[in-house]
C-alpha positions as CSV (number, residue, x, y, z in Angstrom):
1,M,17.2,35.3,-33.6
2,S,20.2,36.7,-35.4
3,R,21.0,40.4,-35.9
4,F,20.7,39.9,-39.6
5,S,17.2,38.5,-39.4
6,L,16.2,41.2,-37.0
7,F,17.5,43.9,-39.4
8,S,15.7,42.2,-42.3
9,R,12.4,42.3,-40.4
10,M,12.5,46.0,-39.6
11,P,10.0,48.3,-41.3
12,S,11.0,49.4,-44.8
13,K,11.3,53.1,-43.8
14,M,13.6,52.3,-40.9
15,S,15.6,50.1,-43.2
16,A,16.0,52.9,-45.7
17,V,17.3,55.3,-43.0
18,W,19.8,52.8,-41.8
19,K,21.0,52.2,-45.3
20,K,21.5,55.9,-45.9
21,S,23.4,56.3,-42.6
22,A,25.7,53.5,-43.5
23,C,26.4,55.0,-46.9
24,L,27.2,58.4,-45.3
25,I,29.5,56.8,-42.8
26,A,31.3,54.9,-45.5
27,V,31.8,58.1,-47.6
28,V,33.2,60.0,-44.6
29,L,35.6,57.2,-43.7
30,F,36.7,56.8,-47.3
31,G,37.2,60.5,-47.7
32,S,39.4,60.7,-44.6
33,F,41.6,57.8,-45.8
34,A,41.7,59.3,-49.3
35,S,42.8,62.8,-48.0
36,A,45.5,61.3,-45.9
37,D,46.8,59.3,-48.9
38,L,46.6,62.4,-51.1
39,L,48.8,64.4,-48.7
40,D,51.4,61.7,-48.5
41,H,51.3,60.9,-52.3
42,H,50.1,64.1,-54.0
43,E,52.3,63.7,-57.0
44,S,51.1,60.1,-57.8
45,Y,47.5,61.3,-57.1
46,L,47.9,64.1,-59.7
47,E,49.3,61.6,-62.2
48,S,46.5,59.1,-61.7
49,S,43.5,59.0,-64.0
50,G,41.0,59.0,-61.2
51,A,41.5,62.6,-60.1
52,D,38.8,64.0,-62.5
53,S,36.9,66.4,-60.2
54,N,37.2,70.1,-60.9
55,D,39.0,70.7,-57.6
56,A,41.6,68.1,-58.4
57,K,42.1,69.5,-61.9
58,Y,42.7,72.9,-60.6
59,E,45.1,71.6,-58.0
60,K,46.9,69.6,-60.6
61,R,47.1,72.7,-62.9
62,D,48.4,75.0,-60.2
63,L,51.0,72.5,-59.0
64,V,52.3,71.9,-62.5
65,E,52.4,75.6,-63.3
66,S,54.3,76.3,-60.0
67,T,56.8,73.6,-60.8
68,K,57.3,74.9,-64.3
69,T,57.8,78.5,-63.0
70,H,60.3,77.4,-60.4
71,K,62.3,75.4,-63.0
72,S,62.2,78.3,-65.4
73,L,63.6,80.7,-62.9
74,Q,66.3,78.3,-62.0
75,M,67.2,78.0,-65.7
76,R,67.2,81.8,-66.2
77,G,69.6,82.2,-63.3
78,A,71.9,79.5,-64.5
79,N,71.8,80.9,-68.1
80,K,72.5,84.4,-66.8
81,Q,75.5,83.3,-64.8
82,T,76.8,81.2,-67.6
83,S,76.4,84.0,-70.1
84,Y,78.2,86.5,-67.8
85,Q,81.1,84.1,-67.2
86,R,81.3,83.4,-70.9
87,K,81.4,87.1,-71.8
88,K,84.0,87.8,-69.1
89,S,86.2,84.9,-70.2
90,V,86.0,85.9,-73.8
91,A,86.9,89.5,-73.0
92,L,89.8,88.6,-70.8
93,A,91.1,86.1,-73.4
94,R,91.5,89.0,-75.9
95,T,95.0,90.4,-75.4
96,D,94.5,93.4,-77.8
97,P,91.4,95.4,-77.0
98,S,92.0,97.6,-80.0
99,E,90.7,94.8,-82.2
100,H,87.2,95.3,-80.8
101,R,85.2,97.6,-83.1
102,N,82.2,99.3,-81.6
103,L,79.0,97.9,-83.0
104,M,76.5,100.1,-81.2
105,M,74.8,101.4,-84.3
106,T,73.9,98.9,-86.9
107,P,73.8,99.5,-90.7
108,N,70.0,99.6,-90.7
109,G,69.9,102.3,-88.0
110,G,69.2,100.0,-85.1
111,W,71.1,99.4,-81.9
112,T,73.0,96.5,-80.5
113,F,75.0,96.0,-77.3
114,N,78.4,97.7,-77.0
115,P,81.3,95.3,-77.0
116,V,83.5,97.8,-75.2
117,V,83.0,100.3,-72.4
118,Y,84.4,103.8,-73.1
119,G,86.3,105.8,-70.5
120,L,87.3,109.4,-70.2
121,L,90.3,110.2,-68.1
122,H,89.5,113.5,-66.5
123,I,92.3,116.0,-66.7
124,L,91.7,119.5,-65.2
125,E,91.2,122.2,-67.8
126,S,91.3,119.8,-70.7
127,G,87.6,120.1,-71.5
128,S,86.8,116.8,-69.7
129,A,84.0,118.3,-67.6
130,E,82.2,119.7,-70.6
131,I,82.6,116.5,-72.5
132,N,81.1,114.5,-69.6
133,G,78.3,117.0,-69.2
134,R,77.3,117.2,-72.9
135,L,77.4,113.5,-73.4
136,S,75.2,112.9,-70.4
137,M,72.7,115.4,-71.7
138,N,72.4,113.8,-75.1
139,Y,73.2,110.1,-74.8
140,E,72.2,107.1,-72.6
141,R,74.3,105.2,-70.1
142,V,76.9,107.9,-69.5
143,C,78.2,107.7,-66.0
144,G,80.6,110.4,-64.9
145,A,81.9,112.5,-62.1
146,K,80.5,115.6,-63.9
147,G,77.1,114.0,-64.7
148,Y,75.0,110.9,-65.2
149,S,72.6,110.4,-68.1
150,Y,69.7,109.4,-65.8
151,D,69.5,112.8,-64.0
152,A,71.4,115.1,-66.4
153,Y,68.3,117.1,-67.5
154,N,67.1,118.2,-64.1
155,A,70.7,118.8,-62.9
156,N,71.3,121.1,-65.8
157,E,68.0,123.0,-65.1
158,R,69.0,123.5,-61.5
159,F,72.3,124.9,-62.5
160,K,70.7,127.2,-65.0
161,T,68.1,128.6,-62.7
162,K,69.9,128.6,-59.3
163,V,73.7,128.9,-59.9
164,L,74.2,130.6,-63.3
165,P,72.4,133.9,-62.4
166,A,74.6,134.3,-59.3
167,L,77.7,133.7,-61.4
168,R,76.6,136.3,-63.9
169,K,76.2,138.8,-61.1
170,G,79.9,138.3,-60.2
171,R,79.4,136.1,-57.1
172,K,82.5,134.1,-56.5
173,Q,81.4,132.0,-53.6
174,A,80.0,128.5,-54.2
175,V,76.3,128.5,-54.9
176,S,74.3,125.5,-53.8
177,T,72.2,123.7,-56.4
178,G,69.9,122.4,-53.6
179,D,70.0,118.8,-54.6
180,I,70.4,115.8,-52.2
181,Y,74.2,115.5,-52.8
182,S,74.8,119.2,-51.9
183,K,72.7,118.9,-48.8
184,I,74.8,116.1,-47.6
185,D,78.1,117.8,-48.5
186,E,78.1,121.3,-50.0
187,R,81.3,120.5,-51.9
188,Y,79.3,118.2,-54.2
189,N,76.2,118.1,-56.3
190,R,74.7,116.1,-59.2
191,N,77.3,117.6,-61.5
192,N,80.1,116.9,-59.2
193,V,79.6,113.3,-57.9
194,P,81.9,112.0,-55.2
195,F,83.9,109.0,-56.4
196,Q,82.7,106.8,-53.5
197,Y,79.1,107.4,-54.6
198,M,80.1,106.3,-58.1
199,K,81.6,103.1,-56.8
200,E,78.5,102.4,-54.8
201,I,76.3,102.9,-57.8
202,G,78.5,100.6,-59.9
203,F,79.4,100.7,-63.6
204,E,77.7,97.6,-64.8
205,D,75.1,99.5,-66.8
206,C,77.5,102.1,-68.2
207,D,78.6,102.5,-71.8
208,Y,80.7,105.6,-71.0
209,V,82.6,106.2,-67.7
210,A,84.3,109.5,-66.8
211,L,86.4,109.4,-63.6
212,E,88.0,112.2,-61.7
213,A,90.2,109.8,-59.7
214,E,93.7,108.4,-59.3
215,A,95.0,106.3,-62.2
216,I,95.0,103.2,-60.1
217,E,91.2,103.3,-59.9
218,W,90.9,102.4,-63.6
219,D,92.8,99.2,-62.9
220,R,90.9,98.4,-59.8
221,N,87.5,98.9,-61.5
222,F,88.2,97.9,-65.1
223,G,91.5,96.0,-65.2
224,T,89.6,92.7,-65.1
225,W,86.2,94.0,-66.3
226,F,83.9,91.7,-68.3
227,K,84.2,94.1,-71.2
228,P,87.4,95.7,-72.6
229,M,87.9,99.3,-71.6
230,E,88.8,101.9,-74.3
231,L,90.2,104.7,-72.3
232,H,90.2,108.2,-74.0
233,V,92.8,110.7,-72.9
234,P,92.4,114.4,-73.8
235,C,95.7,116.0,-74.8
236,R,96.6,119.7,-74.7
237,D,99.7,121.8,-75.2
238,P,101.7,121.8,-72.0
239,L,102.0,125.5,-71.6
240,D,98.3,126.2,-72.4
241,L,97.2,123.5,-70.0
242,F,99.5,124.8,-67.3
243,M,98.4,128.4,-67.5
244,S,94.7,127.4,-67.6
245,M,95.3,125.4,-64.4
246,C,96.8,128.5,-62.8
247,D,93.9,130.7,-63.9
248,H,91.2,128.1,-62.9
249,Q,92.6,128.0,-59.3
250,G,93.1,131.8,-59.1
251,I,96.9,131.6,-59.0
252,K,98.9,134.2,-60.7
253,F,102.1,132.9,-62.3
254,N,104.8,135.6,-62.0
255,C,107.5,134.0,-64.2
256,E,110.0,133.8,-61.4
257,E,113.5,132.7,-62.5
258,N,113.3,129.7,-60.2
259,F,109.8,128.5,-61.1
260,D,109.7,125.1,-59.5
261,E,107.6,126.2,-56.5
262,E,105.3,128.3,-58.7
263,V,104.7,125.4,-61.1
264,N,103.8,123.0,-58.3
265,K,101.2,125.4,-57.0
266,C,99.3,125.4,-60.3
267,L,99.6,121.7,-61.3
268,N,96.8,119.7,-60.0
269,G,95.9,116.0,-60.7
270,G,99.2,114.5,-61.9
271,D,98.3,111.3,-60.1
272,R,95.4,110.7,-62.5
273,F,97.7,109.6,-65.3
274,V,100.5,107.2,-64.2
275,M,101.5,105.0,-67.1
276,S,102.5,102.0,-65.0
277,Q,99.1,101.9,-63.4
278,L,97.2,102.2,-66.7
279,T,99.2,99.6,-68.7
280,R,96.8,96.7,-68.6
281,D,95.7,94.0,-71.1
282,N,92.0,95.0,-70.7
283,I,92.6,98.8,-70.9
284,N,93.4,100.2,-74.3
285,L,94.6,103.8,-74.2
286,K,93.5,106.3,-76.9
287,C,94.1,110.0,-77.2
288,F,92.5,113.1,-78.9
289,D,93.5,116.7,-79.3
290,V,91.5,119.4,-77.4
291,S,93.6,122.4,-78.4
292,S,91.0,123.6,-80.8
293,G,88.0,122.5,-78.7
294,I,86.0,119.4,-78.2
295,N,83.5,119.4,-81.1
296,D,85.6,116.9,-83.2
297,Y,85.6,114.5,-80.3
298,M,81.8,114.9,-79.8
299,R,81.3,114.1,-83.5
300,Y,83.5,111.0,-83.0
301,M,81.4,109.7,-80.2
302,K,78.1,110.3,-82.1
303,G,76.9,106.8,-83.2
304,R,78.9,105.1,-80.6
305,L,76.4,105.9,-77.9
306,Q,72.6,105.6,-77.9
307,V,70.9,108.9,-78.4
308,K,68.4,110.1,-75.7
309,T,64.7,110.6,-76.5
310,L,64.8,114.0,-74.7
311,Q,68.0,116.0,-75.3
312,G,69.0,119.4,-74.0
313,T,71.6,122.1,-74.3
314,F,74.3,121.8,-71.7
315,V,75.1,124.9,-69.7
316,R,78.8,125.2,-69.1
317,R,79.8,125.0,-65.4
318,D,82.9,127.1,-65.6
319,Y,81.2,130.4,-66.6
320,K,83.4,133.4,-66.6
321,P,82.5,137.0,-67.7
322,K,83.9,138.0,-71.0
323,G,86.8,140.3,-70.9
324,S,90.2,141.0,-72.5
325,E,92.9,138.5,-71.7
326,E,96.1,139.7,-70.1
327,E,99.3,139.1,-71.9
328,L,101.0,136.1,-70.3
329,C,104.5,136.6,-69.1
330,I,105.7,133.4,-70.5
331,R,105.1,134.6,-74.0
332,K,107.6,137.4,-73.6
333,S,110.7,135.3,-73.6
334,D,111.2,132.3,-75.9
335,D,114.0,131.0,-73.7
336,Y,111.9,131.1,-70.6
337,K,109.0,129.4,-72.4
338,I,111.3,126.5,-73.6
339,R,112.7,126.0,-70.1
340,L,109.2,125.9,-68.6
341,E,107.9,123.5,-71.2
342,D,110.9,121.2,-70.7
343,H,110.3,121.3,-66.9
344,L,106.6,120.4,-67.4
345,K,107.3,117.5,-69.8
346,H,110.2,115.9,-68.0
347,K,110.3,116.9,-64.3
348,S,106.7,117.6,-63.2
349,D,104.0,115.3,-61.9
350,F,102.5,115.4,-65.4
351,K,105.6,114.0,-67.2
352,D,103.9,110.6,-67.9
353,Y,100.9,112.4,-69.3
354,F,102.8,114.7,-71.7
355,E,105.1,111.9,-72.8
356,F,102.1,109.7,-73.6
357,C,100.4,112.5,-75.6
358,D,103.5,113.3,-77.6
359,E,103.7,109.6,-78.7
360,C,100.0,108.9,-79.1
361,M,99.1,112.0,-81.1
362,V,101.2,110.8,-84.0
363,S,100.1,107.2,-83.8
364,E,97.1,105.1,-84.9
365,N,95.7,105.5,-81.3
366,N,94.8,109.1,-82.1
367,L,91.0,109.0,-82.3
368,L,90.7,112.0,-84.6
369,L,93.4,111.1,-87.2
């Protein structure tokens, strides 16, 4: 008797059990083969019309979304790199940065990206520190040795509550502001940022940069920048600037007949303006007069920088008690004054600076004309 005839003569209940078992085994075996095939050919599986179960639909959706996201991120990175290179190439191709007008404020009162980055060349006793401080208190994206926009408010509050009261009491020693910078090195604080810190932070997000550094640093950091640099230089009368430097450093100028040694003691920072190091295609030098104060310059910058939501009143860092000014010895002799001024303008470390100011102040590069 054959197996088939035996199977056919089995009781009906037993036959039903065998049939169910055979179907189950077929399903398991088919599922194993199908899973293996899916792992090897998942893309073709998702594209087939047979994957209609809920699990398959979710897998298909997740895989498609993941693929789209990956491609989108790749495109964004490529577009960002292409955009950066394009902007950099365009900026470097422009030989005359003075042609770039600032478009920060639009006619309808809105804001747009700045086509240039502004710079302030810090000259001791020229009002540079106060300019940096006031701009950082009232405008966004100011990055300076004497203050950054992002932390200007609290830095100003610390000075007002911790340092200013001691200065008003006549304390001459340095008073710590208690911030992180001063704890690392007591010579510095949030309003006196070391240049190496500034370089580490970077200038990519800055609309206005104020450096207290050697002239060559402008070339190193902005000579081939992706935006043109409009570098602003504060100009002051040579004798007034010189005597202010002496006073700031606590040096008494005695008007000796041979004043070379005395002059060199007071002058500080001549290496911040060296014409040969600042003459670059991507750096456009401008000037402004600070003899009568800095308010005119502050009005000039208004509208060229984005106003802060929360503004404040800047507390001057060079606080000095009010008192009568002593008559300066250089004012007593016109001949001596002429000789000293000639020395400052033609023989001192500031000769490049004074020569530039003399020429710039009567040219179209004077910001306040």
